[in-house]
N, CA, C, O and the ligand as a Tripos MOL2 file, in Angstrom:
@<TRIPOS>MOLECULE
protein
  225   223    57     0     0
PROTEIN
NO_CHARGES

@<TRIPOS>ATOM
      1 N           2.3780   -0.4000    8.6420 N.3       1 MET1
      2 CA          1.1340    0.2860    8.3410 C.3       1 MET1
      3 C           0.6040    1.0540    9.5810 C.2       1 MET1
      4 O           0.4180    0.3510   10.5740 O.2       1 MET1
      5 N           0.3270    2.3890    9.6930 N.am      2 LYS2
      6 CA         -0.2550    2.9960   10.5820 C.3       2 LYS2
      7 C          -1.8170    3.3470   10.3020 C.2       2 LYS2
      8 O          -2.3200    3.3940    9.1790 O.2       2 LYS2
      9 N          -2.4740    3.5770   11.4970 N.am      3 ARG3
     10 CA         -3.7910    4.0490   11.2490 C.3       3 ARG3
     11 C          -3.9430    5.3570   11.6740 C.2       3 ARG3
     12 O          -3.3990    5.6330   12.7440 O.2       3 ARG3
     13 N          -4.6210    6.3300   11.0280 N.am      4 LYS4
     14 CA         -4.9310    7.5390   11.3100 C.3       4 LYS4
     15 C          -6.4250    7.7390   11.0740 C.2       4 LYS4
     16 O          -6.8280    7.9900    9.9380 O.2       4 LYS4
     17 N          -7.1870    7.6450   12.0190 N.am      5 GLY5
     18 CA         -8.5020    7.8690   11.9700 C.3       5 GLY5
     19 C          -8.9970    6.6380   11.0570 C.2       5 GLY5
     20 O          -8.5460    5.5050   11.2230 O.2       5 GLY5
     21 N          -9.8590    6.9170   10.1810 N.am      6 ALA6
     22 CA        -10.3330    5.9580    9.2050 C.3       6 ALA6
     23 C          -9.4820    5.4660    7.9700 C.2       6 ALA6
     24 O          -9.5920    4.4290    7.3170 O.2       6 ALA6
     25 N          -8.6290    6.4870    7.8480 N.am      7 THR7
     26 CA         -7.7280    6.2550    6.6770 C.3       7 THR7
     27 C          -6.5790    5.4030    6.8760 C.2       7 THR7
     28 O          -5.8560    5.7130    7.8220 O.2       7 THR7
     29 N          -6.2800    4.4680    6.2360 N.am      8 GLU8
     30 CA         -5.0820    3.5390    6.2440 C.3       8 GLU8
     31 C          -3.9030    4.0820    5.3620 C.2       8 GLU8
     32 O          -4.1030    4.5010    4.2220 O.2       8 GLU8
     33 N          -2.8460    4.0580    5.8610 N.am      9 TYR9
     34 CA         -1.6090    4.3000    4.9950 C.3       9 TYR9
     35 C          -0.6500    3.2560    4.9710 C.2       9 TYR9
     36 O          -0.4790    2.5990    5.9970 O.2       9 TYR9
     37 N           0.0230    3.0010    3.9110 N.am     10 ILE10
     38 CA          0.9180    1.9560    3.7620 C.3      10 ILE10
     39 C           2.1530    2.5920    3.1360 C.2      10 ILE10
     40 O           2.0450    3.3600    2.1790 O.2      10 ILE10
     41 N           3.2700    2.2860    3.6520 N.am     11 ASP11
     42 CA          4.6350    2.7080    3.2670 C.3      11 ASP11
     43 C           4.9640    2.1720    1.9100 C.2      11 ASP11
     44 O           4.9070    0.9650    1.6720 O.2      11 ASP11
     45 N           5.3560    3.1870    0.8980 N.am     12 CYS12
     46 CA          5.8570    2.6470   -0.4180 C.3      12 CYS12
     47 C           7.2660    2.0540   -0.3190 C.2      12 CYS12
     48 O           8.1810    2.7450    0.1290 O.2      12 CYS12
     49 N           7.4500    0.8860   -0.6950 N.am     13 PRO13
     50 CA          8.7600    0.2310   -0.4330 C.3      13 PRO13
     51 C           9.9030    0.8270   -1.2060 C.2      13 PRO13
     52 O          11.0780    0.6230   -0.9010 O.2      13 PRO13
     53 N           9.4710    1.6620   -2.3370 N.am     14 MET14
     54 CA         10.5430    2.1730   -3.1650 C.3      14 MET14
     55 C          11.0600    3.6760   -2.3460 C.2      14 MET14
     56 O          12.2190    3.9720   -2.0520 O.2      14 MET14
     57 N          10.0360    4.3380   -2.1420 N.am     15 CYS15
     58 CA         10.5870    5.8410   -1.7330 C.3      15 CYS15
     59 C          10.2520    6.1090   -0.2750 C.2      15 CYS15
     60 O          10.6580    7.1560    0.2300 O.2      15 CYS15
     61 N           9.4940    5.1830    0.4900 N.am     16 ASP16
     62 CA          9.2150    5.4260    1.8810 C.3      16 ASP16
     63 C           8.2170    6.3880    2.2650 C.2      16 ASP16
     64 O           8.1220    6.7870    3.4260 O.2      16 ASP16
     65 N           7.4080    6.8060    1.2530 N.am     17 CYS17
     66 CA          6.4950    7.8480    1.6510 C.3      17 CYS17
     67 C           5.1530    6.9500    1.9760 C.2      17 CYS17
     68 O           5.1060    5.7250    1.8710 O.2      17 CYS17
     69 N           4.2700    7.6490    2.3160 N.am     18 GLU18
     70 CA          2.9970    6.9960    2.9770 C.3      18 GLU18
     71 C           1.9420    7.2600    1.8760 C.2      18 GLU18
     72 O           1.5910    8.3830    1.5110 O.2      18 GLU18
     73 N           1.4780    6.0750    1.3890 N.am     19 ILE19
     74 CA          0.3050    6.0800    0.3930 C.3      19 ILE19
     75 C          -0.9830    5.9490    1.2670 C.2      19 ILE19
     76 O          -1.0250    5.0720    2.1290 O.2      19 ILE19
     77 N          -2.0740    6.8310    1.0600 N.am     20 ALA20
     78 CA         -3.3190    6.7030    1.5670 C.3      20 ALA20
     79 C          -4.2520    5.7210    0.9370 C.2      20 ALA20
     80 O          -4.4510    5.8070   -0.2750 O.2      20 ALA20
     81 N          -4.7520    4.9370    1.5380 N.am     21 LEU21
     82 CA         -5.7430    3.9060    0.8690 C.3      21 LEU21
     83 C          -7.1600    4.3960    1.0790 C.2      21 LEU21
     84 O          -7.4650    4.9420    2.1380 O.2      21 LEU21
     85 N          -8.0190    4.2200    0.1190 N.am     22 SER22
     86 CA         -9.3880    4.5710    0.1940 C.3      22 SER22
     87 C         -10.1510    3.7160    0.9940 C.2      22 SER22
     88 O         -11.2200    4.1510    1.4220 O.2      22 SER22
     89 N          -9.7350    2.3710    1.3270 N.am     23 GLY23
     90 CA        -10.4200    1.4680    1.9140 C.3      23 GLY23
     91 C         -11.3060    0.5060    1.0120 C.2      23 GLY23
     92 O         -12.0800   -0.3360    1.4680 O.2      23 GLY23
     93 N         -11.0810    0.7520   -0.3280 N.am     24 ASP24
     94 CA        -11.7680   -0.0450   -1.2580 C.3      24 ASP24
     95 C         -10.6550   -1.1240   -1.7660 C.2      24 ASP24
     96 O         -11.0680   -2.1610   -2.2850 O.2      24 ASP24
     97 N          -9.5330   -0.9470   -1.6570 N.am     25 GLU25
     98 CA         -8.5260   -1.8060   -2.1980 C.3      25 GLU25
     99 C          -8.6600   -3.3870   -1.6500 C.2      25 GLU25
    100 O          -9.0600   -3.6840   -0.5240 O.2      25 GLU25
    101 N          -8.2940   -4.2130   -2.5500 N.am     26 LYS26
    102 CA         -8.3260   -5.4850   -2.1870 C.3      26 LYS26
    103 C          -6.8330   -6.0660   -2.4450 C.2      26 LYS26
    104 O          -6.0300   -5.5600   -3.2300 O.2      26 LYS26
    105 N          -6.5870   -7.2770   -1.6060 N.am     27 VAL27
    106 CA         -5.3560   -7.8030   -1.8610 C.3      27 VAL27
    107 C          -5.3250   -8.4440   -3.1260 C.2      27 VAL27
    108 O          -6.1730   -9.1930   -3.6110 O.2      27 VAL27
    109 N          -3.9330   -7.9480   -3.7380 N.am     28 GLY28
    110 CA         -3.9520   -8.4260   -5.1050 C.3      28 GLY28
    111 C          -3.9930   -7.0610   -6.1300 C.2      28 GLY28
    112 O          -3.3910   -7.0760   -7.2040 O.2      28 GLY28
    113 N          -4.6540   -6.0620   -5.7390 N.am     29 ASP29
    114 CA         -4.7500   -5.0040   -6.3950 C.3      29 ASP29
    115 C          -3.5500   -4.2920   -6.7650 C.2      29 ASP29
    116 O          -2.6320   -4.1360   -5.9600 O.2      29 ASP29
    117 N          -3.5140   -3.8180   -8.0390 N.am     30 GLU30
    118 CA         -2.3330   -2.8080   -8.2540 C.3      30 GLU30
    119 C          -2.5280   -1.4430   -8.0730 C.2      30 GLU30
    120 O          -3.4800   -0.8450   -8.5740 O.2      30 GLU30
    121 N          -1.6750   -0.9210   -7.3810 N.am     31 ILE31
    122 CA         -1.7270    0.5670   -6.8280 C.3      31 ILE31
    123 C          -0.4570    1.3780   -7.4060 C.2      31 ILE31
    124 O           0.6400    0.8630   -7.1880 O.2      31 ILE31
    125 N          -0.4900    2.5650   -8.1050 N.am     32 TYR32
    126 CA          0.7210    3.2450   -8.3990 C.3      32 TYR32
    127 C           1.0090    4.3000   -7.2370 C.2      32 TYR32
    128 O           0.1660    5.0530   -6.7500 O.2      32 TYR32
    129 N           2.2590    4.2200   -6.9080 N.am     33 CYS33
    130 CA          2.7620    5.2470   -5.9530 C.3      33 CYS33
    131 C           2.6970    6.6210   -6.4300 C.2      33 CYS33
    132 O           3.4020    6.9210   -7.3940 O.2      33 CYS33
    133 N           1.8840    7.5730   -5.8420 N.am     34 PRO34
    134 CA          1.6680    8.9070   -6.4780 C.3      34 PRO34
    135 C           2.9570    9.7710   -6.3480 C.2      34 PRO34
    136 O           2.9740   10.9040   -6.8300 O.2      34 PRO34
    137 N           4.0090    9.2630   -5.7190 N.am     35 TYR35
    138 CA          5.1370    9.9310   -5.4630 C.3      35 TYR35
    139 C           6.2410    9.5420   -6.5850 C.2      35 TYR35
    140 O           6.7470   10.3260   -7.3880 O.2      35 TYR35
    141 N           6.4830    8.2380   -6.4660 N.am     36 CYS36
    142 CA          7.5490    7.6770   -7.3980 C.3      36 CYS36
    143 C           7.0290    7.0040   -8.4930 C.2      36 CYS36
    144 O           7.8260    6.5310   -9.3030 O.2      36 CYS36
    145 N           5.6640    6.8580   -8.6890 N.am     37 GLU37
    146 CA          5.0770    6.1700   -9.8110 C.3      37 GLU37
    147 C           5.5020    4.7540  -10.0690 C.2      37 GLU37
    148 O           5.5050    4.2660  -11.1990 O.2      37 GLU37
    149 N           5.9140    4.0170   -8.8210 N.am     38 THR38
    150 CA          6.1140    2.4760   -9.0710 C.3      38 THR38
    151 C           4.9680    1.8010   -9.0390 C.2      38 THR38
    152 O           4.1780    2.0900   -8.1400 O.2      38 THR38
    153 N           4.6390    0.8260   -9.9370 N.am     39 PRO39
    154 CA          3.5290   -0.0580   -9.7750 C.3      39 PRO39
    155 C           3.5810   -0.9560   -8.6070 C.2      39 PRO39
    156 O           4.5850   -1.6550   -8.4660 O.2      39 PRO39
    157 N           2.6720   -1.0170   -7.8000 N.am     40 LEU40
    158 CA          2.9820   -1.7540   -6.3930 C.3      40 LEU40
    159 C           1.7870   -2.7130   -6.4820 C.2      40 LEU40
    160 O           0.7910   -2.4340   -7.1500 O.2      40 LEU40
    161 N           1.9170   -3.8580   -5.7830 N.am     41 LYS41
    162 CA          0.6960   -4.8340   -5.5840 C.3      41 LYS41
    163 C           0.4000   -4.9020   -4.1120 C.2      41 LYS41
    164 O           1.3240   -5.0700   -3.3170 O.2      41 LYS41
    165 N          -0.8290   -4.7820   -3.7180 N.am     42 LEU42
    166 CA         -1.2740   -5.0420   -2.3810 C.3      42 LEU42
    167 C          -1.2960   -6.3640   -1.9960 C.2      42 LEU42
    168 O          -2.0450   -7.1460   -2.5820 O.2      42 LEU42
    169 N          -0.3810   -6.8320   -0.8380 N.am     43 LYS43
    170 CA         -0.3660   -7.9850   -0.5540 C.3      43 LYS43
    171 C          -0.7350   -8.1040    1.1420 C.2      43 LYS43
    172 O          -0.9910   -7.0930    1.7950 O.2      43 LYS43
    173 N          -0.7240   -9.2020    1.6240 N.am     44 GLN44
    174 CA         -1.2490   -9.5470    2.9450 C.3      44 GLN44
    175 C          -0.2890  -10.4780    3.6580 C.2      44 GLN44
    176 O           0.0890  -11.5010    3.0870 O.2      44 GLN44
    177 N           0.0950  -10.1940    4.7920 N.am     45 THR45
    178 CA          0.7800  -11.1430    5.6490 C.3      45 THR45
    179 C          -0.0620  -12.2480    6.1850 C.2      45 THR45
    180 O          -1.2700  -12.1760    5.9570 O.2      45 THR45
    181 N           0.3760  -13.2150    6.8360 N.am     46 LYS46
    182 CA         -0.5450  -14.1300    7.4360 C.3      46 LYS46
    183 C          -0.9080  -13.7390    8.7410 C.2      46 LYS46
    184 O          -1.5450  -14.4980    9.4720 O.2      46 LYS46
    185 N          -0.5270  -12.5340    9.1120 N.am     47 ASP47
    186 CA         -1.0190  -11.7920   10.2980 C.3      47 ASP47
    187 C          -2.1140  -10.7710    9.9220 C.2      47 ASP47
    188 O          -2.5470   -9.9480   10.7280 O.2      47 ASP47
    189 N          -2.5220  -10.8740    8.6810 N.am     48 ASP48
    190 CA         -3.5680   -9.9360    8.2110 C.3      48 ASP48
    191 C          -3.0730   -8.4860    7.9870 C.2      48 ASP48
    192 O          -3.9080   -7.5880    7.8810 O.2      48 ASP48
    193 N          -1.7680   -8.2260    7.9110 N.am     49 GLU49
    194 CA         -1.2370   -6.8910    7.8920 C.3      49 GLU49
    195 C          -0.9090   -6.6490    6.2450 C.2      49 GLU49
    196 O          -0.2190   -7.4120    5.5690 O.2      49 GLU49
    197 N          -1.5030   -5.5240    5.7990 N.am     50 LEU50
    198 CA         -1.4110   -5.2970    4.4930 C.3      50 LEU50
    199 C          -0.0510   -4.7590    4.1370 C.2      50 LEU50
    200 O           0.4670   -4.0070    4.9620 O.2      50 LEU50
    201 N           0.6330   -5.0490    2.9730 N.am     51 TYR51
    202 CA          1.9810   -4.3900    2.6270 C.3      51 TYR51
    203 C           1.9670   -4.1830    1.1340 C.2      51 TYR51
    204 O           1.0660   -4.6850    0.4630 O.2      51 TYR51
    205 N           2.9210   -3.4700    0.5880 N.am     52 LEU52
    206 CA          2.9720   -3.2810   -0.6770 C.3      52 LEU52
    207 C           4.1880   -3.6480   -1.2530 C.2      52 LEU52
    208 O           5.1970   -3.2840   -0.6490 O.2      52 LEU52
    209 N           4.3420   -4.3810   -2.4380 N.am     53 GLN53
    210 CA          5.4570   -4.8850   -2.9860 C.3      53 GLN53
    211 C           5.6760   -4.4480   -4.4430 C.2      53 GLN53
    212 O           4.6810   -4.4200   -5.1680 O.2      53 GLN53
    213 N           6.8520   -4.1100   -4.9410 N.am     54 GLU54
    214 CA          7.0110   -3.7610   -6.3620 C.3      54 GLU54
    215 C           6.4430   -4.8100   -7.1600 C.2      54 GLU54
    216 O           6.4760   -6.0110   -6.8920 O.2      54 GLU54
    217 N           5.8460   -4.1890   -8.3030 N.am     55 ASP55
    218 CA          5.2610   -5.1050   -9.2490 C.3      55 ASP55
    219 C           5.6620   -4.4850  -10.7380 C.2      55 ASP55
    220 O           4.9260   -3.7930  -11.4410 O.2      55 ASP55
    221 N           6.8400   -4.8530  -10.9990 N.am     56 PHE56
    222 CA          7.3680   -4.3610  -12.2310 C.3      56 PHE56
    223 C           6.9940   -5.2120  -13.3850 C.2      56 PHE56
    224 O           7.3740   -4.9170  -14.5180 O.2      56 PHE56
    225 ZN          6.7370    5.5490   -3.9320 Zn       57 ZN57
@<TRIPOS>BOND
     1     1     2 1
     2     2     3 1
     3     3     4 2
     4     3     5 am
     5     5     6 1
     6     6     7 1
     7     7     8 2
     8     7     9 am
     9     9    10 1
    10    10    11 1
    11    11    12 2
    12    11    13 am
    13    13    14 1
    14    14    15 1
    15    15    16 2
    16    15    17 am
    17    17    18 1
    18    18    19 1
    19    19    20 2
    20    19    21 am
    21    21    22 1
    22    22    23 1
    23    23    24 2
    24    23    25 am
    25    25    26 1
    26    26    27 1
    27    27    28 2
    28    27    29 am
    29    29    30 1
    30    30    31 1
    31    31    32 2
    32    31    33 am
    33    33    34 1
    34    34    35 1
    35    35    36 2
    36    35    37 am
    37    37    38 1
    38    38    39 1
    39    39    40 2
    40    39    41 am
    41    41    42 1
    42    42    43 1
    43    43    44 2
    44    43    45 am
    45    45    46 1
    46    46    47 1
    47    47    48 2
    48    47    49 am
    49    49    50 1
    50    50    51 1
    51    51    52 2
    52    51    53 am
    53    53    54 1
    54    54    55 1
    55    55    56 2
    56    55    57 am
    57    57    58 1
    58    58    59 1
    59    59    60 2
    60    59    61 am
    61    61    62 1
    62    62    63 1
    63    63    64 2
    64    63    65 am
    65    65    66 1
    66    66    67 1
    67    67    68 2
    68    67    69 am
    69    69    70 1
    70    70    71 1
    71    71    72 2
    72    71    73 am
    73    73    74 1
    74    74    75 1
    75    75    76 2
    76    75    77 am
    77    77    78 1
    78    78    79 1
    79    79    80 2
    80    79    81 am
    81    81    82 1
    82    82    83 1
    83    83    84 2
    84    83    85 am
    85    85    86 1
    86    86    87 1
    87    87    88 2
    88    87    89 am
    89    89    90 1
    90    90    91 1
    91    91    92 2
    92    91    93 am
    93    93    94 1
    94    94    95 1
    95    95    96 2
    96    95    97 am
    97    97    98 1
    98    98    99 1
    99    99   100 2
   100    99   101 am
   101   101   102 1
   102   102   103 1
   103   103   104 2
   104   103   105 am
   105   105   106 1
   106   106   107 1
   107   107   108 2
   108   107   109 am
   109   109   110 1
   110   110   111 1
   111   111   112 2
   112   111   113 am
   113   113   114 1
   114   114   115 1
   115   115   116 2
   116   115   117 am
   117   117   118 1
   118   118   119 1
   119   119   120 2
   120   119   121 am
   121   121   122 1
   122   122   123 1
   123   123   124 2
   124   123   125 am
   125   125   126 1
   126   126   127 1
   127   127   128 2
   128   127   129 am
   129   129   130 1
   130   130   131 1
   131   131   132 2
   132   131   133 am
   133   133   134 1
   134   134   135 1
   135   135   136 2
   136   135   137 am
   137   137   138 1
   138   138   139 1
   139   139   140 2
   140   139   141 am
   141   141   142 1
   142   142   143 1
   143   143   144 2
   144   143   145 am
   145   145   146 1
   146   146   147 1
   147   147   148 2
   148   147   149 am
   149   149   150 1
   150   150   151 1
   151   151   152 2
   152   151   153 am
   153   153   154 1
   154   154   155 1
   155   155   156 2
   156   155   157 am
   157   157   158 1
   158   158   159 1
   159   159   160 2
   160   159   161 am
   161   161   162 1
   162   162   163 1
   163   163   164 2
   164   163   165 am
   165   165   166 1
   166   166   167 1
   167   167   168 2
   168   167   169 am
   169   169   170 1
   170   170   171 1
   171   171   172 2
   172   171   173 am
   173   173   174 1
   174   174   175 1
   175   175   176 2
   176   175   177 am
   177   177   178 1
   178   178   179 1
   179   179   180 2
   180   179   181 am
   181   181   182 1
   182   182   183 1
   183   183   184 2
   184   183   185 am
   185   185   186 1
   186   186   187 1
   187   187   188 2
   188   187   189 am
   189   189   190 1
   190   190   191 1
   191   191   192 2
   192   191   193 am
   193   193   194 1
   194   194   195 1
   195   195   196 2
   196   195   197 am
   197   197   198 1
   198   198   199 1
   199   199   200 2
   200   199   201 am
   201   201   202 1
   202   202   203 1
   203   203   204 2
   204   203   205 am
   205   205   206 1
   206   206   207 1
   207   207   208 2
   208   207   209 am
   209   209   210 1
   210   210   211 1
   211   211   212 2
   212   211   213 am
   213   213   214 1
   214   214   215 1
   215   215   216 2
   216   215   217 am
   217   217   218 1
   218   218   219 1
   219   219   220 2
   220   219   221 am
   221   221   222 1
   222   222   223 1
   223   223   224 2
@<TRIPOS>SUBSTRUCTURE
     1 MET1         2 RESIDUE 1 A MET
     2 LYS2         6 RESIDUE 1 A LYS
     3 ARG3        10 RESIDUE 1 A ARG
     4 LYS4        14 RESIDUE 1 A LYS
     5 GLY5        18 RESIDUE 1 A GLY
     6 ALA6        22 RESIDUE 1 A ALA
     7 THR7        26 RESIDUE 1 A THR
     8 GLU8        30 RESIDUE 1 A GLU
     9 TYR9        34 RESIDUE 1 A TYR
    10 ILE10       38 RESIDUE 1 A ILE
    11 ASP11       42 RESIDUE 1 A ASP
    12 CYS12       46 RESIDUE 1 A CYS
    13 PRO13       50 RESIDUE 1 A PRO
    14 MET14       54 RESIDUE 1 A MET
    15 CYS15       58 RESIDUE 1 A CYS
    16 ASP16       62 RESIDUE 1 A ASP
    17 CYS17       66 RESIDUE 1 A CYS
    18 GLU18       70 RESIDUE 1 A GLU
    19 ILE19       74 RESIDUE 1 A ILE
    20 ALA20       78 RESIDUE 1 A ALA
    21 LEU21       82 RESIDUE 1 A LEU
    22 SER22       86 RESIDUE 1 A SER
    23 GLY23       90 RESIDUE 1 A GLY
    24 ASP24       94 RESIDUE 1 A ASP
    25 GLU25       98 RESIDUE 1 A GLU
    26 LYS26      102 RESIDUE 1 A LYS
    27 VAL27      106 RESIDUE 1 A VAL
    28 GLY28      110 RESIDUE 1 A GLY
    29 ASP29      114 RESIDUE 1 A ASP
    30 GLU30      118 RESIDUE 1 A GLU
    31 ILE31      122 RESIDUE 1 A ILE
    32 TYR32      126 RESIDUE 1 A TYR
    33 CYS33      130 RESIDUE 1 A CYS
    34 PRO34      134 RESIDUE 1 A PRO
    35 TYR35      138 RESIDUE 1 A TYR
    36 CYS36      142 RESIDUE 1 A CYS
    37 GLU37      146 RESIDUE 1 A GLU
    38 THR38      150 RESIDUE 1 A THR
    39 PRO39      154 RESIDUE 1 A PRO
    40 LEU40      158 RESIDUE 1 A LEU
    41 LYS41      162 RESIDUE 1 A LYS
    42 LEU42      166 RESIDUE 1 A LEU
    43 LYS43      170 RESIDUE 1 A LYS
    44 GLN44      174 RESIDUE 1 A GLN
    45 THR45      178 RESIDUE 1 A THR
    46 LYS46      182 RESIDUE 1 A LYS
    47 ASP47      186 RESIDUE 1 A ASP
    48 ASP48      190 RESIDUE 1 A ASP
    49 GLU49      194 RESIDUE 1 A GLU
    50 LEU50      198 RESIDUE 1 A LEU
    51 TYR51      202 RESIDUE 1 A TYR
    52 LEU52      206 RESIDUE 1 A LEU
    53 GLN53      210 RESIDUE 1 A GLN
    54 GLU54      214 RESIDUE 1 A GLU
    55 ASP55      218 RESIDUE 1 A ASP
    56 PHE56      222 RESIDUE 1 A PHE
    57 ZN57       225 GROUP 0 **** ****
């Protein structure tokens, strides 16, 4: 995940594009990739880093 200003971006695990987060998402939320339309679940590592995982 990279930070660009106030907006956070997370890489889609399916198509590797960057998905912009609004900042309102919480761990466990389901997000649809706007590019490949894969349902993704927002997860968090023990180091507090957010990542997305396919949620079919
Ligand atoms: Zn995608």
